[in-house]
N, C-alpha and C positions, 0 to 999 in steps of 0.2 A: 298941423305938423307936416312939414315938407319931407318927401321921401329922400333917402340918401342917394347921392348922385351915382354911386357905383353899385347900387343894389339892383338885382335882377327883377324883372317884372314878375308878377304872380302867375307863372306858367308852370304847369305840371306836365312832364313827359310820360307819366305812368297813370293808367286808369286802374285804381286799386280795386274796382268792382268787376274787373274782367277776369273770369275764372280760367285757370289753366286746365288742360285735360286731366281728369281725375279717374278715368277708366269707367267701367260700367258695373253697377249703377253709379250715377252722379248724385251725391248728396246735395240737396238744395242748399244754396248759400255757402257751399264749401269752396271758398275761393283759393286760387293758387298763390304761392309765395311771390311777392313783388321783389324784384331785384333792381338795384340802382347801378348795376354794372352789366356790361355785355362782354362776352368772351367769344372771340373768333379765332379760327386756326388756319394755318397755311393750306391752301388748296380747297377751301370750302366757302360756300355762300351762307352757311348757317351761322347762327349765333346762340350762345347758351348763357344762362339757363333758358330753356325754351323748347318748343316742339312745333316745327313747321316742315313743309315739304323739302326745305333746304337742309334740315337736320337729319331727316331720314325719309325714305320713300313714301311712307304712309302719312307722315306728318303728325303722328301721335305714338305714344308708348315707345319713344325713341330710346335706344340704348346709350351707353356712354360714348361720347365723341372719341374718335380714334385718329391719331396722327398717322402720317405715312410712315411705313417701317424704316428703322434706322439700322445702319451697319457701320463698321469701323472705317470704311473707305468713303462714306458719304458725308453730307453736311448736317449742320444742326437744324432743328425745327423751330418754329415760333408760334406763340399764342399771344394775341393782342387782348388787352383788357382796357375798356374805356367806359366813360360815363353813359348811363342811359336813364338817369333820373334826377330829380331836383335836390339831391342830398349828397354831401361829401361822405365818402366811405374809405375804410382802410381794408387792405387785403393781405393775407399771409398765404404762403404756399408750402405744402409738405410733399415730399417725394420719397421713393425708394432711395436708399443711401448711395446707389450707383448712378442716379440721375442728377444732373446738375442743372439748376435754373438760375437765371440772372435777369432782373433782380428777384429776390425771394419774397420781398414784401414791399408795400408802397401805399401811397395815399392818392385816391382818385377824386379830383374835384368835380363838382357838378357842371362847371363850364367847359369840361373836357381838356383843360390846359395841361393836365398831368397824365393823360392816357399813356399807357406804356406797352412796349413790346417785350414779351418774355421769351428769352432764348432757352431752348431745351437741348441739352447735349448729354452724352453718355460717357462715363468713366469706365472704359472697357477693362481696365485692370481690376475693377471691383465687381464686375458682373458675375453672378453665380453661373456655373457651367450649364445648368438646366433651365435658365431663365429664358422666356420667350416674350415677356412683356413686363412693363412697369407702369406706374401711375403717377400723375401729377394732380394734386388736389388743391383747389382754391377755397379758402374760407374768407368770407366778407362780413364786415360788421353790420350789414343789414340783415344778418341771419341767413343769407343765401350761401350756397356752396355748389361746387361743380368739380367733377373728376374727369380728367382726360387720360386715355389709354395710350401708352407708348410701346408699340410692338418693335421687336428687335430681331435681326438676323445675325447669328454669331459665326458666319463663315469667314474663313481666312485664306489668303494666298500663301504658297510655299515661301519659307523664309529666304530662299536663295533666288526667288523669281525677280526678273528685271523686265519692266514694262508697265503698261497701264492696267488698272484693276477696276472691275465693275463695282460701282457704288451707287446706291439709291436707284438701282435698276437700270442703269445706263452706263455707257462709256463715251466720253467726248475727248477727242484728240485734235489739237491744233495741227494744221498741215506741217508747220515748222518743227513739230516734235517727233520727227521720224526716227526710226531705229537705224536705218541705213539709207544712203543716197548714192546710187551708182551712175556712172556715165556710160555712153555708148557712141562711138564714132564722133567724138568731140562735141556731142550734145550732152547737156546736163541740166538738172533742175536747180534753179537759183531762187532763194528766198528774198522777197521784197517786203521789208519792214513797213508796218503801218498801212498795208494794203487791206482793203475790205472792212468788215464789220467788227472784227475782234483783234487778232494779233498781226497776221501777215498773210501774204499769198505766195505760192510757189508755182513757177512756170518753167517750161522747157525752153532753153536758149541754145544756139542763136535762133532768131525768128526767121525761118525760111519756109519754103513749100515742102519740106521733107515730110514724108509719111512713112513711119516705121511699121513693119509688120508687128502685130500684137505679140508682146513678149520679148521683142528684140531691142527695144529702145531703152533709154535711161529709166531708172526705176526708183521709187520711194517705198520703203517698207515700214510697217507699224505693228508692234507686238502688244497684245492685250490678253487679259485673263478674265474669264467669266465664271460665275457661280451658278449659271443656269444654261439651258440649251433649248433647241427647238427653232421654229420659224421666227425670224426677226427681220426688221428693216434696217439696212445700213444706208444712211443719207450722207451724200457728199455735197458740201457747200462749195460751189465754184463761182468765180467772178462772172458778171454778166458779159456775154460775148455773142457775136453773130457768126454764121457760117461764111466767113469772109475769104475763104481760100479759092474761090472761083466756082463757076457753074458746075453743079453736080458733085461738089466736094463738101464734106462736112467735117467739123471738128470731131476728134475721137481720142480716146485713151483706153488703156487696158486695165481691167480690174480682176484681181485674183484673191480668193479667200483660201487660206491654208495651202494645200497641195492641189487644189482643183485647177483645171485648165483655165488660163486667162480668157476673160470674156471681153469683147469689143463693146464699148459704151459710146454712143453718139448722143451727147447731152443736149444739143440744140435741135429742136424740132424742125423738120423741113416744111411743115405746113405753115404757110405765111398768113398774116392777118387778112390780106385780100382774099385768100382762098376760102376763108370762113364765109365770105360773101360770094363765093363761086367765081372769083376773078383769078385766073392763073397767074402765078408769080414764080420767079426763079428760086433755086435752092437757097441762095444767099440773102434772100429778102428777110425783112423783119418777121420773126416767128409769131404765131398767134398769141403766145403767152407773154410777149415782151413787156407789156404794161405792168403786169404783176412782178416780173423779174426786176424791172427798174425800180418800182416802188419799194421792194424788199432789199434792193442792192445786192442780191445774190440769187443764183439759180440753185435749187435744191434737187439733186438727182437721187431718187430713191431706188435702191437695189435690194429686192427681197432675197434672203439667203436662208440656209438651214445650218444652224450650228449643231452638228451631230452629237456633240458631247460637251460637258463642262471642261473648263481648264484653259490651256494655252492655245491661242489662235494668232493668226497674222493676216494682215491685208497688204497686198502689194499693188501699187499703181504704176502702170507703164506709160511712158510718153509715146504717143503716136504722131500727133500734130501739135504744132505750137498754137497758142491762143486759148488753151485750157489752163486756168489759174485755180489751183486748189487752195481752199481756206480752212475747212474743218472736216472732220469725219465723226459722224454721230451713230453709235450703235445703240438702238433703243430696245432693251429687253423688257419693256413694259413700264419702266419707271417714269419716262417723260410723258407718255400718254396718260398716266394716272395722276399727274400733277398739273397744276395750273400753268399755262404756257407763259413764255416771255418772248420779247422780240428777238433778242440776241441768243436765246437758248441758254442751257446750263453752262456753268463754268467748266473749265477743263478738269478731267478726272484725275484722281491720285495716280502718280507714276512712281513705282518702286525702283 
């Protein structure tokens, strides 16, 4: 009898005799439950059901997998469910009534053709006032099951607030999303659509050798609201550029947080590539980090600051020299660092 043309070869992806961690003592021949699906979640290398160093530090006796915290100004989360064995299975999901998942059930084929991404979101109108977490529970027809914890933060911004709001532990503002744009001595910031990696770039024009004293040139301001405080990094994304204004002159702009004194920022290093090899170069030479800047198509200027309190804040950027093109402002309050990275970074934050 010839085998069917479309049939899979007799390959098994699961060793049914491999025991899972049972704790101490381990009863001989007390094997773990075999699951024909794997569940993975955003920001983790682990997969469940299971116990490895990617699921928890010790790699055994792991607790329930926990998604990154959610809030009303952030994005949805995801859990992927896919085939890990030679059998087709069906899954169903149950949750707290204020958690929404899509899809809620499905069929996973052994050839992985129907693997699915489960979107997890929160209906904030239904969340109990004292709730701090919910649960998403998977039941699979191979008799395996797994629960994911969904932590939530129920903070809110004032109803009458206008500006960006912290969500998912960060604030991202496109340079073109300014609150105000002021001019000075016929110089002004002009937005260039489709410049850079995301939306646009903003540069001071006309392009001359003018060098304003910090705080006196044209300015851009950005309003944002935080639910946390303390030491944070504010990263400005600016277009790749060189110190092209002449010998011993550098590009510069002013940076002001809230009511603090404006600080002078010189974004392009004066240390040239040749100087790394102890060969003297001029200020306007190619800087030592130029290869990385060109590869990323952006220069990231990190400015450490202290947010003394929660609530309303502002950033003001002052033009000093031309040649500085602002693309994005990223305020990381721990959320970006805690998540898996991406080339372009998070999408722009919610603006009320």
